[in-house]
C-alpha positions, 0 to 999 in steps of 0.5 A: 105172409107167414112172417107176419103171422109168426110175429102176431103169434109171439105177441098175442095170447088168443087163437089166431085165424088167418084170412086171405092170401092162400093160393095153394095147399102149401100156403095153407100148410105153412099158415096152419103151422103158425096159426090156429085156423085159416079161412079158404073161401076163394080156393073153394068158391072157385073150385081150385080144390076141395075140403077133402084134398086140403084135409088130406094134405094137412094130415100128410104134414102132421097137422091135426085134422078132423076127418069125416067118414060118411 
């Protein structure tokens, strides 16, 4: 619910972590354009995607992301 996240962002001055509701990479990107971080448990636990894929998509959408090389 990015509208709710935007309203929260306007009314608080602390870091915001979104939790729950991300069903696609696009949902993650939309949330991270508003909040500081997001929890992605279900997408990862049920192997719908990988951390590497999420990070790649975020970088492609100009979101700051630490990329581990190893």
